[in-house]
PyMOL Python script that loads the backbone (N, CA, C, O; Angstrom):
from pymol import cmd

cmd.read_pdbstr("""\
ATOM      1  N   MET A   1       0.214  -1.620   0.170  1.00  0.00           N
ATOM      2  CA  MET A   1      -0.224  -0.114  -0.040  1.00  0.00           C
ATOM      3  C   MET A   1       0.898   1.343   0.196  1.00  0.00           C
ATOM      4  O   MET A   1       1.622   1.275   1.189  1.00  0.00           O
ATOM      5  N   GLU A   2       1.059   2.970  -0.957  1.00  0.00           N
ATOM      6  CA  GLU A   2       1.308   3.553  -1.332  1.00  0.00           C
ATOM      7  C   GLU A   2       0.431   4.519  -0.407  1.00  0.00           C
ATOM      8  O   GLU A   2      -0.792   4.376  -0.404  1.00  0.00           O
ATOM      9  N   LYS A   3       1.207   5.767   0.593  1.00  0.00           N
ATOM     10  CA  LYS A   3       0.995   6.102   0.981  1.00  0.00           C
ATOM     11  C   LYS A   3       1.939   7.760   0.916  1.00  0.00           C
ATOM     12  O   LYS A   3       3.046   8.167   1.267  1.00  0.00           O
ATOM     13  N   GLU A   4       0.215   8.540  -0.025  1.00  0.00           N
ATOM     14  CA  GLU A   4       1.196  10.239  -0.486  1.00  0.00           C
ATOM     15  C   GLU A   4       1.936  11.011   1.222  1.00  0.00           C
ATOM     16  O   GLU A   4       1.620  12.162   0.920  1.00  0.00           O
ATOM     17  N   ILE A   5       2.749  11.216   2.913  1.00  0.00           N
ATOM     18  CA  ILE A   5       2.551  12.019   3.188  1.00  0.00           C
ATOM     19  C   ILE A   5       3.544  13.871   2.804  1.00  0.00           C
ATOM     20  O   ILE A   5       4.717  14.160   2.568  1.00  0.00           O
ATOM     21  N   LYS A   6       2.556  14.484   2.903  1.00  0.00           N
ATOM     22  CA  LYS A   6       2.923  15.286   2.823  1.00  0.00           C
ATOM     23  C   LYS A   6       3.739  16.370   4.498  1.00  0.00           C
ATOM     24  O   LYS A   6       3.197  16.281   5.599  1.00  0.00           O
ATOM     25  N   LEU A   7       4.976  17.229   4.278  1.00  0.00           N
ATOM     26  CA  LEU A   7       5.599  17.866   5.026  1.00  0.00           C
ATOM     27  C   LEU A   7       4.859  19.142   4.701  1.00  0.00           C
ATOM     28  O   LEU A   7       4.088  19.443   3.790  1.00  0.00           O
ATOM     29  N   ASN A   8       5.474  19.972   6.022  1.00  0.00           N
ATOM     30  CA  ASN A   8       5.662  21.548   5.465  1.00  0.00           C
ATOM     31  C   ASN A   8       7.005  21.701   5.673  1.00  0.00           C
ATOM     32  O   ASN A   8       7.850  21.063   6.301  1.00  0.00           O
ATOM     33  N   ILE A   9       7.008  22.272   5.286  1.00  0.00           N
ATOM     34  CA  ILE A   9       9.150  22.210   5.067  1.00  0.00           C
ATOM     35  C   ILE A   9       9.666  24.621   4.695  1.00  0.00           C
ATOM     36  O   ILE A   9      10.714  25.228   4.476  1.00  0.00           O
ATOM     37  N   GLY A  10       8.625  24.916   4.800  1.00  0.00           N
ATOM     38  CA  GLY A  10       8.509  26.018   4.551  1.00  0.00           C
ATOM     39  C   GLY A  10       8.472  26.180   2.948  1.00  0.00           C
ATOM     40  O   GLY A  10       7.834  25.514   2.132  1.00  0.00           O
ATOM     41  N   THR A  11       9.287  27.190   2.756  1.00  0.00           N
ATOM     42  CA  THR A  11       9.746  28.723   1.310  1.00  0.00           C
ATOM     43  C   THR A  11      11.179  28.302   0.851  1.00  0.00           C
ATOM     44  O   THR A  11      11.694  28.124  -0.253  1.00  0.00           O
ATOM     45  N   ASP A  12      11.853  28.165   2.852  1.00  0.00           N
ATOM     46  CA  ASP A  12      13.204  28.922   2.147  1.00  0.00           C
ATOM     47  C   ASP A  12      14.079  27.327   3.498  1.00  0.00           C
ATOM     48  O   ASP A  12      14.694  27.709   4.493  1.00  0.00           O
ATOM     49  N   PRO A  13      13.974  26.240   3.298  1.00  0.00           N
ATOM     50  CA  PRO A  13      14.890  25.497   4.087  1.00  0.00           C
ATOM     51  C   PRO A  13      16.131  25.283   4.040  1.00  0.00           C
ATOM     52  O   PRO A  13      16.775  24.936   3.050  1.00  0.00           O
ATOM     53  N   GLN A  14      16.746  25.602   5.758  1.00  0.00           N
ATOM     54  CA  GLN A  14      18.120  25.803   5.136  1.00  0.00           C
ATOM     55  C   GLN A  14      18.296  24.191   5.871  1.00  0.00           C
ATOM     56  O   GLN A  14      19.476  24.028   6.184  1.00  0.00           O
ATOM     57  N   MET A  15      17.482  23.058   6.194  1.00  0.00           N
ATOM     58  CA  MET A  15      18.212  21.880   6.073  1.00  0.00           C
ATOM     59  C   MET A  15      16.075  21.020   5.920  1.00  0.00           C
ATOM     60  O   MET A  15      14.893  21.184   6.223  1.00  0.00           O
ATOM     61  N   PHE A  16      17.189  20.049   5.138  1.00  0.00           N
ATOM     62  CA  PHE A  16      16.306  19.059   5.551  1.00  0.00           C
ATOM     63  C   PHE A  16      16.649  17.177   4.979  1.00  0.00           C
ATOM     64  O   PHE A  16      17.445  16.709   4.165  1.00  0.00           O
ATOM     65  N   MET A  17      15.894  16.719   5.633  1.00  0.00           N
ATOM     66  CA  MET A  17      16.969  15.072   5.733  1.00  0.00           C
ATOM     67  C   MET A  17      16.649  14.130   6.810  1.00  0.00           C
ATOM     68  O   MET A  17      16.925  14.076   8.009  1.00  0.00           O
ATOM     69  N   PRO A  18      15.614  13.012   5.554  1.00  0.00           N
ATOM     70  CA  PRO A  18      15.124  11.737   6.019  1.00  0.00           C
ATOM     71  C   PRO A  18      16.285  10.773   6.198  1.00  0.00           C
ATOM     72  O   PRO A  18      17.355  10.519   5.645  1.00  0.00           O
ATOM     73  N   ILE A  19      15.414  10.266   7.456  1.00  0.00           N
ATOM     74  CA  ILE A  19      16.524   9.247   7.815  1.00  0.00           C
ATOM     75  C   ILE A  19      15.777   7.515   7.844  1.00  0.00           C
ATOM     76  O   ILE A  19      15.152   6.690   8.511  1.00  0.00           O
ATOM     77  N   LEU A  20      16.401   7.798   6.626  1.00  0.00           N
ATOM     78  CA  LEU A  20      15.773   6.289   5.922  1.00  0.00           C
ATOM     79  C   LEU A  20      16.585   4.756   6.403  1.00  0.00           C
ATOM     80  O   LEU A  20      17.140   4.614   5.313  1.00  0.00           O
ATOM     81  N   ASN A  21      16.730   4.379   6.649  1.00  0.00           N
ATOM     82  CA  ASN A  21      17.356   2.750   6.469  1.00  0.00           C
ATOM     83  C   ASN A  21      16.745   2.185   7.588  1.00  0.00           C
ATOM     84  O   ASN A  21      15.937   2.736   8.335  1.00  0.00           O
ATOM     85  N   SER A  22      17.356   0.599   7.684  1.00  0.00           N
ATOM     86  CA  SER A  22      16.513  -0.631   8.814  1.00  0.00           C
ATOM     87  C   SER A  22      16.263  -0.257   9.754  1.00  0.00           C
ATOM     88  O   SER A  22      15.377  -0.724  10.470  1.00  0.00           O
ATOM     89  N   GLU A  23      16.440  -0.021   9.820  1.00  0.00           N
ATOM     90  CA  GLU A  23      16.785   0.691  11.475  1.00  0.00           C
ATOM     91  C   GLU A  23      15.540   1.614  11.762  1.00  0.00           C
ATOM     92  O   GLU A  23      14.539   1.276  12.395  1.00  0.00           O
ATOM     93  N   THR A  24      15.827   3.086  11.069  1.00  0.00           N
ATOM     94  CA  THR A  24      14.759   3.961  11.498  1.00  0.00           C
ATOM     95  C   THR A  24      13.157   3.346  10.774  1.00  0.00           C
ATOM     96  O   THR A  24      12.055   3.823  11.044  1.00  0.00           O
ATOM     97  N   LEU A  25      13.336   2.556  10.122  1.00  0.00           N
ATOM     98  CA  LEU A  25      12.158   2.402   9.622  1.00  0.00           C
ATOM     99  C   LEU A  25      11.073   0.939   9.967  1.00  0.00           C
ATOM    100  O   LEU A  25      10.028   0.405   9.597  1.00  0.00           O
ATOM    101  N   SER A  26      12.365   0.779  11.084  1.00  0.00           N
ATOM    102  CA  SER A  26      11.101  -0.815  12.384  1.00  0.00           C
ATOM    103  C   SER A  26       9.486  -0.687  12.724  1.00  0.00           C
ATOM    104  O   SER A  26       9.160   0.183  13.532  1.00  0.00           O
ATOM    105  N   PRO A  27       9.064  -1.034  12.480  1.00  0.00           N
ATOM    106  CA  PRO A  27       7.631  -0.596  13.000  1.00  0.00           C
ATOM    107  C   PRO A  27       7.921  -0.933  14.067  1.00  0.00           C
ATOM    108  O   PRO A  27       7.676  -2.140  14.075  1.00  0.00           O
ATOM    109  N   THR A  28       8.285  -0.663  14.984  1.00  0.00           N
ATOM    110  CA  THR A  28       8.633  -0.691  17.172  1.00  0.00           C
ATOM    111  C   THR A  28       9.864   0.076  16.901  1.00  0.00           C
ATOM    112  O   THR A  28      10.934  -0.440  16.581  1.00  0.00           O
ATOM    113  N   ILE A  29       9.689   1.101  17.019  1.00  0.00           N
ATOM    114  CA  ILE A  29      10.631   1.443  16.881  1.00  0.00           C
ATOM    115  C   ILE A  29      10.735   2.810  18.102  1.00  0.00           C
ATOM    116  O   ILE A  29      11.554   3.150  18.956  1.00  0.00           O
ATOM    117  N   TYR A  30       9.291   3.361  17.563  1.00  0.00           N
ATOM    118  CA  TYR A  30       8.440   4.008  18.885  1.00  0.00           C
ATOM    119  C   TYR A  30       7.556   4.043  19.418  1.00  0.00           C
ATOM    120  O   TYR A  30       7.065   4.953  20.085  1.00  0.00           O
ATOM    121  N   ASN A  31       7.021   2.473  19.079  1.00  0.00           N
ATOM    122  CA  ASN A  31       6.079   2.248  19.341  1.00  0.00           C
ATOM    123  C   ASN A  31       5.798   0.794  19.177  1.00  0.00           C
ATOM    124  O   ASN A  31       6.367   0.140  18.303  1.00  0.00           O
ATOM    125  N   ASN A  32       4.755   0.167  20.166  1.00  0.00           N
ATOM    126  CA  ASN A  32       4.429  -1.777  19.542  1.00  0.00           C
ATOM    127  C   ASN A  32       3.388  -1.570  18.817  1.00  0.00           C
ATOM    128  O   ASN A  32       2.230  -1.734  19.199  1.00  0.00           O
ATOM    129  N   ASP A  33       3.776  -1.153  17.603  1.00  0.00           N
ATOM    130  CA  ASP A  33       1.984  -1.409  17.014  1.00  0.00           C
ATOM    131  C   ASP A  33       3.233  -1.450  15.945  1.00  0.00           C
ATOM    132  O   ASP A  33       4.411  -1.100  16.021  1.00  0.00           O
ATOM    133  N   ASN A  34       2.359  -2.089  14.826  1.00  0.00           N
ATOM    134  CA  ASN A  34       2.914  -2.552  12.448  1.00  0.00           C
ATOM    135  C   ASN A  34       2.690  -1.130  11.484  1.00  0.00           C
ATOM    136  O   ASN A  34       2.658  -1.089  10.254  1.00  0.00           O
ATOM    137  N   ASP A  35       2.545   0.031  12.462  1.00  0.00           N
ATOM    138  CA  ASP A  35       2.510   0.934  11.203  1.00  0.00           C
ATOM    139  C   ASP A  35       4.060   1.705  11.756  1.00  0.00           C
ATOM    140  O   ASP A  35       4.815   1.955  12.694  1.00  0.00           O
ATOM    141  N   VAL A  36       3.647   1.862   9.687  1.00  0.00           N
ATOM    142  CA  VAL A  36       5.920   1.987   9.374  1.00  0.00           C
ATOM    143  C   VAL A  36       5.390   3.959   9.842  1.00  0.00           C
ATOM    144  O   VAL A  36       4.570   4.746   9.369  1.00  0.00           O
ATOM    145  N   GLU A  37       6.216   4.010  10.765  1.00  0.00           N
ATOM    146  CA  GLU A  37       7.051   5.446  11.408  1.00  0.00           C
ATOM    147  C   GLU A  37       8.121   5.909  10.356  1.00  0.00           C
ATOM    148  O   GLU A  37       7.967   5.588   9.177  1.00  0.00           O
ATOM    149  N   PHE A  38       8.978   6.501  10.670  1.00  0.00           N
ATOM    150  CA  PHE A  38       9.895   7.242   9.583  1.00  0.00           C
ATOM    151  C   PHE A  38      10.763   8.523  10.918  1.00  0.00           C
ATOM    152  O   PHE A  38      10.212   8.824  11.977  1.00  0.00           O
ATOM    153  N   THR A  39      11.764   8.914  10.601  1.00  0.00           N
ATOM    154  CA  THR A  39      12.569  10.425  11.345  1.00  0.00           C
ATOM    155  C   THR A  39      13.154  10.930  10.550  1.00  0.00           C
ATOM    156  O   THR A  39      13.956  10.194   9.974  1.00  0.00           O
ATOM    157  N   TYR A  40      13.088  12.525  10.045  1.00  0.00           N
ATOM    158  CA  TYR A  40      13.203  13.223   9.387  1.00  0.00           C
ATOM    159  C   TYR A  40      14.118  14.209  10.242  1.00  0.00           C
ATOM    160  O   TYR A  40      14.183  14.066  11.463  1.00  0.00           O
ATOM    161  N   LEU A  41      15.126  15.642   9.300  1.00  0.00           N
ATOM    162  CA  LEU A  41      16.088  16.019  10.159  1.00  0.00           C
ATOM    163  C   LEU A  41      15.036  17.700   9.916  1.00  0.00           C
ATOM    164  O   LEU A  41      15.245  17.934   8.726  1.00  0.00           O
ATOM    165  N   HIS A  42      14.197  18.733  10.393  1.00  0.00           N
ATOM    166  CA  HIS A  42      14.470  19.703   9.157  1.00  0.00           C
ATOM    167  C   HIS A  42      14.906  20.834  10.125  1.00  0.00           C
ATOM    168  O   HIS A  42      14.962  20.830  11.354  1.00  0.00           O
ATOM    169  N   LYS A  43      15.222  21.880   9.153  1.00  0.00           N
ATOM    170  CA  LYS A  43      16.730  23.584  10.564  1.00  0.00           C
ATOM    171  C   LYS A  43      15.407  24.510   9.384  1.00  0.00           C
ATOM    172  O   LYS A  43      14.699  24.201   8.426  1.00  0.00           O
ATOM    173  N   TYR A  44      15.639  25.516  10.067  1.00  0.00           N
ATOM    174  CA  TYR A  44      14.829  26.823   9.296  1.00  0.00           C
ATOM    175  C   TYR A  44      15.509  27.754   9.770  1.00  0.00           C
ATOM    176  O   TYR A  44      16.436  27.477  10.531  1.00  0.00           O
ATOM    177  N   LYS A  45      15.209  29.129   9.427  1.00  0.00           N
ATOM    178  CA  LYS A  45      15.772  30.399   9.841  1.00  0.00           C
ATOM    179  C   LYS A  45      15.133  31.478   9.944  1.00  0.00           C
ATOM    180  O   LYS A  45      14.997  32.326   9.062  1.00  0.00           O
ATOM    181  N   PHE A  46      14.564  31.505  11.400  1.00  0.00           N
ATOM    182  CA  PHE A  46      13.258  32.568  11.814  1.00  0.00           C
ATOM    183  C   PHE A  46      13.870  33.565  10.296  1.00  0.00           C
ATOM    184  O   PHE A  46      15.002  33.785   9.864  1.00  0.00           O
ATOM    185  N   PRO A  47      12.405  33.996   9.810  1.00  0.00           N
ATOM    186  CA  PRO A  47      13.041  35.483   9.146  1.00  0.00           C
ATOM    187  C   PRO A  47      13.486  36.756  10.044  1.00  0.00           C
ATOM    188  O   PRO A  47      13.846  37.696   9.335  1.00  0.00           O
ATOM    189  N   THR A  48      13.538  36.971  11.223  1.00  0.00           N
ATOM    190  CA  THR A  48      14.311  37.891  11.707  1.00  0.00           C
ATOM    191  C   THR A  48      15.417  37.966  12.055  1.00  0.00           C
ATOM    192  O   THR A  48      16.051  39.011  12.208  1.00  0.00           O
ATOM    193  N   GLY A  49      16.137  35.878  12.380  1.00  0.00           N
ATOM    194  CA  GLY A  49      17.700  36.155  13.152  1.00  0.00           C
ATOM    195  C   GLY A  49      17.357  36.016  14.482  1.00  0.00           C
ATOM    196  O   GLY A  49      18.098  35.310  15.165  1.00  0.00           O
ATOM    197  N   THR A  50      16.391  36.537  15.005  1.00  0.00           N
ATOM    198  CA  THR A  50      16.737  36.708  16.599  1.00  0.00           C
ATOM    199  C   THR A  50      16.124  35.148  18.030  1.00  0.00           C
ATOM    200  O   THR A  50      16.007  34.927  19.235  1.00  0.00           O
ATOM    201  N   LYS A  51      15.913  34.439  16.452  1.00  0.00           N
ATOM    202  CA  LYS A  51      15.363  32.917  17.294  1.00  0.00           C
ATOM    203  C   LYS A  51      16.321  31.543  17.949  1.00  0.00           C
ATOM    204  O   LYS A  51      15.751  30.596  18.490  1.00  0.00           O
TER     205      LYS A  51
END
""", "prot")
cmd.dss("prot")
cmd.show_as("cartoon", "prot")
cmd.util.cbc("prot")
cmd.orient("prot")
């Protein structure tokens, strides 16, 4: 079964890196169900640069 997932990473992300490997795609990495979870890193800059 294919499922489309949309992530809002903004219009000018500084970094987006999906972490996709056999360990992080394990259905039990975060909980004990059979749903596949995934992990990603996301970095953006605040427009004012003050935060």
